[in-house]
DODRENLO-990045 format. One record per residue: residue number from 0; x, y, z of N, C-alpha, C, O in turn. Coordinates in steps of 0.2 Angstrom, whole numbers, plus 5000, padded with zeros to 4 digits. Last residue first. Layout:
<rs>
{nr:NUM | n_east:X | n_north:Y | n_up:Z | ca_east:X | ca_north:Y | ca_up:Z | c_east:X | c_north:Y | c_up:Z | o_east:X | o_north:Y | o_up:Z}
...
</rs>
This chain:
<rs>
{nr:52 | n_east:5017 | n_north:4941 | n_up:4976 | ca_east:5024 | ca_north:4944 | ca_up:4976 | c_east:5023 | c_north:4943 | c_up:4984 | o_east:5028 | o_north:4945 | o_up:4988}
{nr:51 | n_east:5007 | n_north:4934 | n_up:4973 | ca_east:5011 | ca_north:4932 | ca_up:4971 | c_east:5019 | c_north:4933 | c_up:4973 | o_east:5024 | o_north:4929 | o_up:4973}
{nr:50 | n_east:4996 | n_north:4943 | n_up:4981 | ca_east:4998 | ca_north:4936 | ca_up:4984 | c_east:5004 | c_north:4932 | c_up:4980 | o_east:5006 | o_north:4927 | o_up:4983}
{nr:49 | n_east:4998 | n_north:4953 | n_up:4971 | ca_east:5000 | ca_north:4955 | ca_up:4977 | c_east:5002 | c_north:4947 | c_up:4980 | o_east:5008 | o_north:4945 | o_up:4981}
{nr:48 | n_east:4991 | n_north:4947 | n_up:4959 | ca_east:4996 | ca_north:4951 | ca_up:4960 | c_east:5001 | c_north:4952 | c_up:4966 | o_east:5007 | o_north:4950 | o_up:4965}
{nr:47 | n_east:4977 | n_north:4945 | n_up:4966 | ca_east:4984 | ca_north:4938 | ca_up:4962 | c_east:4989 | c_north:4942 | c_up:4964 | o_east:4992 | o_north:4940 | o_up:4969}
{nr:46 | n_east:4973 | n_north:4959 | n_up:4966 | ca_east:4975 | ca_north:4955 | ca_up:4972 | c_east:4978 | c_north:4948 | c_up:4971 | o_east:4981 | o_north:4945 | o_up:4976}
{nr:45 | n_east:4973 | n_north:4961 | n_up:4952 | ca_east:4978 | ca_north:4966 | ca_up:4956 | c_east:4978 | c_north:4960 | c_up:4963 | o_east:4983 | o_north:4956 | o_up:4964}
{nr:44 | n_east:4965 | n_north:4957 | n_up:4942 | ca_east:4970 | ca_north:4953 | ca_up:4946 | c_east:4974 | c_north:4956 | c_up:4949 | o_east:4980 | o_north:4954 | o_up:4949}
{nr:43 | n_east:4952 | n_north:4963 | n_up:4940 | ca_east:4958 | ca_north:4965 | ca_up:4936 | c_east:4964 | c_north:4962 | c_up:4937 | o_east:4969 | o_north:4964 | o_up:4933}
{nr:42 | n_east:4944 | n_north:4957 | n_up:4949 | ca_east:4942 | ca_north:4958 | ca_up:4942 | c_east:4947 | c_north:4958 | c_up:4937 | o_east:4948 | o_north:4955 | o_up:4932}
{nr:41 | n_east:4949 | n_north:4959 | n_up:4962 | ca_east:4949 | ca_north:4953 | ca_up:4959 | c_east:4947 | c_north:4953 | c_up:4951 | o_east:4948 | o_north:4948 | o_up:4948}
{nr:40 | n_east:4948 | n_north:4974 | n_up:4961 | ca_east:4953 | ca_north:4972 | ca_up:4964 | c_east:4955 | c_north:4964 | c_up:4961 | o_east:4961 | o_north:4962 | o_up:4960}
{nr:39 | n_east:4937 | n_north:4979 | n_up:4959 | ca_east:4941 | ca_north:4978 | ca_up:4953 | c_east:4947 | c_north:4975 | c_up:4954 | o_east:4952 | o_north:4974 | o_up:4950}
{nr:38 | n_east:4926 | n_north:4980 | n_up:4968 | ca_east:4928 | ca_north:4973 | ca_up:4965 | c_east:4932 | c_north:4974 | c_up:4962 | o_east:4934 | o_north:4969 | o_up:4959}
{nr:37 | n_east:4934 | n_north:4994 | n_up:4978 | ca_east:4929 | ca_north:4990 | ca_up:4975 | c_east:4929 | c_north:4983 | c_up:4973 | o_east:4932 | o_north:4979 | o_up:4977}
{nr:36 | n_east:4950 | n_north:5001 | n_up:4979 | ca_east:4943 | ca_north:5000 | ca_up:4980 | c_east:4939 | c_north:4996 | c_up:4977 | o_east:4942 | o_north:4993 | o_up:4972}
{nr:35 | n_east:4964 | n_north:4995 | n_up:4989 | ca_east:4961 | ca_north:4998 | ca_up:4982 | c_east:4954 | c_north:4996 | c_up:4982 | o_east:4952 | o_north:4991 | o_up:4985}
{nr:34 | n_east:4977 | n_north:4996 | n_up:4999 | ca_east:4970 | ca_north:4999 | ca_up:4999 | c_east:4968 | c_north:4999 | c_up:4991 | o_east:4970 | o_north:5003 | o_up:4987}
{nr:33 | n_east:4987 | n_north:4989 | n_up:5011 | ca_east:4986 | ca_north:4990 | ca_up:5003 | c_east:4979 | c_north:4990 | c_up:5001 | o_east:4976 | o_north:4985 | o_up:5001}
{nr:32 | n_east:4996 | n_north:4991 | n_up:5026 | ca_east:4989 | ca_north:4992 | ca_up:5021 | c_east:4989 | c_north:4994 | c_up:5014 | o_east:4991 | o_north:4999 | o_up:5012}
{nr:31 | n_east:5009 | n_north:4979 | n_up:5031 | ca_east:5008 | ca_north:4983 | ca_up:5027 | c_east:5000 | c_north:4984 | c_up:5026 | o_east:4997 | o_north:4978 | o_up:5026}
{nr:30 | n_east:5020 | n_north:4973 | n_up:5044 | ca_east:5014 | ca_north:4972 | ca_up:5039 | c_east:5014 | c_north:4979 | c_up:5036 | o_east:5017 | o_north:4984 | o_up:5038}
{nr:29 | n_east:5032 | n_north:4973 | n_up:5050 | ca_east:5031 | ca_north:4966 | ca_up:5046 | c_east:5024 | c_north:4966 | c_up:5042 | o_east:5022 | o_north:4962 | o_up:5039}
{nr:28 | n_east:5041 | n_north:4989 | n_up:5048 | ca_east:5039 | ca_north:4984 | ca_up:5051 | c_east:5036 | c_north:4976 | c_up:5047 | o_east:5038 | o_north:4975 | o_up:5041}
{nr:27 | n_east:5044 | n_north:4998 | n_up:5037 | ca_east:5047 | ca_north:5001 | ca_up:5043 | c_east:5044 | c_north:4993 | c_up:5050 | o_east:5044 | o_north:4994 | o_up:5056}
{nr:26 | n_east:5051 | n_north:4988 | n_up:5022 | ca_east:5043 | ca_north:4992 | ca_up:5028 | c_east:5048 | c_north:4992 | c_up:5032 | o_east:5053 | o_north:4989 | o_up:5032}
{nr:25 | n_east:5055 | n_north:4993 | n_up:5006 | ca_east:5057 | ca_north:4991 | ca_up:5014 | c_east:5052 | c_north:4992 | c_up:5018 | o_east:5050 | o_north:4998 | o_up:5018}
{nr:24 | n_east:5051 | n_north:4986 | n_up:4990 | ca_east:5048 | ca_north:4991 | ca_up:4996 | c_east:5053 | c_north:4991 | c_up:5003 | o_east:5054 | o_north:4985 | o_up:5004}
{nr:23 | n_east:5050 | n_north:4975 | n_up:4982 | ca_east:5056 | ca_north:4978 | ca_up:4983 | c_east:5054 | c_north:4983 | c_up:4990 | o_east:5058 | o_north:4983 | o_up:4995}
{nr:22 | n_east:5037 | n_north:4973 | n_up:4981 | ca_east:5039 | ca_north:4969 | ca_up:4983 | c_east:5046 | c_north:4970 | c_up:4986 | o_east:5049 | o_north:4968 | o_up:4990}
{nr:21 | n_east:5031 | n_north:4982 | n_up:4973 | ca_east:5029 | ca_north:4983 | ca_up:4980 | c_east:5034 | c_north:4978 | c_up:4984 | o_east:5036 | o_north:4979 | o_up:4990}
{nr:20 | n_east:5031 | n_north:4984 | n_up:4958 | ca_east:5037 | ca_north:4988 | ca_up:4963 | c_east:5036 | c_north:4985 | c_up:4971 | o_east:5041 | o_north:4986 | o_up:4975}
{nr:19 | n_east:5019 | n_north:4980 | n_up:4955 | ca_east:5024 | ca_north:4975 | ca_up:4955 | c_east:5031 | c_north:4978 | c_up:4957 | o_east:5035 | o_north:4974 | o_up:4957}
{nr:18 | n_east:5010 | n_north:4991 | n_up:4960 | ca_east:5010 | ca_north:4984 | ca_up:4962 | c_east:5016 | c_north:4980 | c_up:4961 | o_east:5018 | o_north:4977 | o_up:4966}
{nr:17 | n_east:5015 | n_north:5001 | n_up:4950 | ca_east:5019 | ca_north:5001 | ca_up:4956 | c_east:5016 | c_north:4995 | c_up:4960 | o_east:5019 | o_north:4994 | o_up:4965}
{nr:16 | n_east:5010 | n_north:5001 | n_up:4938 | ca_east:5016 | ca_north:4997 | ca_up:4939 | c_east:5018 | c_north:4998 | c_up:4947 | o_east:5022 | o_north:4994 | o_up:4949}
{nr:15 | n_east:5003 | n_north:5016 | n_up:4938 | ca_east:5004 | ca_north:5011 | ca_up:4936 | c_east:5010 | c_north:5007 | c_up:4936 | o_east:5015 | o_north:5009 | o_up:4934}
{nr:14 | n_east:5002 | n_north:5024 | n_up:4954 | ca_east:5002 | ca_north:5024 | ca_up:4948 | c_east:5003 | c_north:5018 | c_up:4945 | o_east:5006 | o_north:5014 | o_up:4949}
{nr:13 | n_east:5009 | n_north:5027 | n_up:4970 | ca_east:5003 | ca_north:5029 | ca_up:4966 | c_east:5005 | c_north:5028 | c_up:4958 | o_east:5009 | o_north:5032 | o_up:4956}
{nr:12 | n_east:5014 | n_north:5026 | n_up:4986 | ca_east:5017 | ca_north:5022 | ca_up:4979 | c_east:5008 | c_north:5023 | c_up:4976 | o_east:5003 | o_north:5021 | o_up:4978}
{nr:11 | n_east:5018 | n_north:5034 | n_up:5000 | ca_east:5012 | ca_north:5032 | ca_up:4996 | c_east:5015 | c_north:5031 | c_up:4989 | o_east:5019 | o_north:5035 | o_up:4987}
{nr:10 | n_east:5024 | n_north:5035 | n_up:5016 | ca_east:5025 | ca_north:5033 | ca_up:5010 | c_east:5020 | c_north:5031 | c_up:5005 | o_east:5017 | o_north:5025 | o_up:5007}
{nr:9 | n_east:5023 | n_north:5046 | n_up:5030 | ca_east:5019 | ca_north:5042 | ca_up:5027 | c_east:5023 | c_north:5041 | c_up:5019 | o_east:5025 | o_north:5046 | o_up:5017}
{nr:8 | n_east:5025 | n_north:5051 | n_up:5046 | ca_east:5027 | ca_north:5049 | ca_up:5039 | c_east:5024 | c_north:5043 | c_up:5037 | o_east:5022 | o_north:5038 | o_up:5040}
{nr:7 | n_east:5017 | n_north:5059 | n_up:5058 | ca_east:5017 | ca_north:5053 | ca_up:5056 | c_east:5019 | c_north:5052 | c_up:5048 | o_east:5015 | o_north:5053 | o_up:5044}
{nr:6 | n_east:5018 | n_north:5070 | n_up:5072 | ca_east:5022 | ca_north:5067 | ca_up:5067 | c_east:5020 | c_north:5062 | c_up:5064 | o_east:5019 | o_north:5058 | o_up:5069}
{nr:5 | n_east:5011 | n_north:5081 | n_up:5082 | ca_east:5010 | ca_north:5075 | ca_up:5077 | c_east:5014 | c_north:5074 | c_up:5072 | o_east:5013 | o_north:5078 | o_up:5068}
{nr:4 | n_east:5010 | n_north:5090 | n_up:5098 | ca_east:5015 | ca_north:5089 | ca_up:5092 | c_east:5011 | c_north:5081 | c_up:5089 | o_east:5010 | o_north:5077 | o_up:5093}
{nr:3 | n_east:4999 | n_north:5098 | n_up:5107 | ca_east:5001 | ca_north:5093 | ca_up:5105 | c_east:5006 | c_north:5093 | c_up:5099 | o_east:5005 | o_north:5098 | o_up:5095}
{nr:2 | n_east:4987 | n_north:5106 | n_up:5118 | ca_east:4993 | ca_north:5107 | ca_up:5117 | c_east:4995 | c_north:5100 | c_up:5114 | o_east:4995 | o_north:5095 | o_up:5118}
{nr:1 | n_east:4969 | n_north:5109 | n_up:5118 | ca_east:4974 | ca_north:5106 | ca_up:5119 | c_east:4981 | c_north:5106 | c_up:5115 | o_east:4981 | o_north:5107 | o_up:5109}
{nr:0 | n_east:4958 | n_north:5122 | n_up:5123 | ca_east:4962 | ca_north:5117 | ca_up:5118 | c_east:4968 | c_north:5114 | c_up:5120 | o_east:4973 | o_north:5117 | o_up:5124}
</rs>
C-alpha cells in the first residue's frame, strides 16, 4: 500500500439563486467548472444566465 496525504479544498454553491451569485465569487484561478445536467441547462435559460454574468 502507498503512503500519501491528499488535500483538496472544494467550495460548492448549491440551491435556488446561486447562479445569479456566481459572478461575485472570488475564484482561486482563472477558470471554473460549472456542471448542470441534461438539456435543462438551455431549456430553462441557465446557460444564458451564466453567459451574461
